[in-house]
C-alpha positions, 0 to 999 in steps of 0.5 A: 737330366735332359741336358745330359741326355742331349750331350750323350746323343750329340756325342754318339752322333759325332764321334770323329769330331769329339775325338778331334776336339779331345785331341786338340785339347790335349795338344793345347794342354801339352803346350801349356804344361810341358813336362807333364805329357804322360799325365795329359795323355792319360787324361785324354785317354780317360776322357775318350773312354768315358765318351766312347771315343777310345782309339783302336789298339796299336794295330789300327784295327779292332780285333775280330770277334770270335776268340782271338784273345790269347789264353790267360796265364801266359799259356801258349795257344794250342798248336803253337810251337813253344818260344824260347 
């Protein structure tokens, strides 16, 4: 278990470098396995999830804390005019 603990420690200290290596590996795989880009992207994202290096949401920033998630079930947020 000491080796696994050491790996986790290094991953936590260098998340930017870890992401660069994961992205490079994904790009290399895409070059070798043309036509499977979607599966390679899924694998890259899975690895980033495991290592804690997942990309932020599409907006480029992490949403602020404090309940900005919309209500479940597709209901409109109170005070928001109906769309349609």
